[in-house]
C-alpha positions, 0 to 999 in steps of 0.5 A: 347436628347441623344438616344443611348450611347456606351460605353466599348472601350479601348485598348488590347492587341491582343488575349484579350476581350472587352464587348461593352454596348449600352444604348438606351431609350425606342422609339430608342429600342422596336419593333427594330433590333439593330445592332453594326456598326464600322467604321475604321480609312479611311475607310466606315462604316460597320454593324459587328452584329445585332439582331432581337427585337426577339433575332435573331443574325447575323455578318459579317464573319470576326468577326463569332465565335468571337464576340457574340450580346445580348440584354436586351428588359429589360434594353434597352442594346445592348452589344457586346462580342469581343474576341480574338481580332485583330489588324484589328479590330480596330475601333470605335465602333457604335450602331443603328437600322438596319432600321429607323436609329437615328443620330449617337452617339459618338460611343467607340473607340477599339485599339487592338495592336499586 
C-alpha cells in the first residue's frame, strides 16, 4: 500500500533545472502540510521546502529563490521546481507530511555535476 511516490530526479549540469513530483494517496495528502526533504550522502535528512494545505510555502535558506514548491489538491501531487541547480543540491529527495509522517518512500536521486 504505497502512499508516497517520488519521481523526476536525474543527472544535470550546474545551472540547469529539474522538476520533481510526488504522487500521494488521498488519505496521505488532503488537509496536511506537505514537504520536500533531501538527504545528501553521509548527511542527515533535512526539510528544504514545505507547503500548507492552504498553499503557503516556506523554504530553507540554501534553496530560497531557486526552488518552488506547489501542490495540486485535486491531483494529489506536490511538485518541486528546482532552478539554478548547484552540486551541493545533490541528494536523494523525498516527500512526506511535515507532521504525522508516513513511512518514507524510495525517494528520487538528484545529481548535479559541476
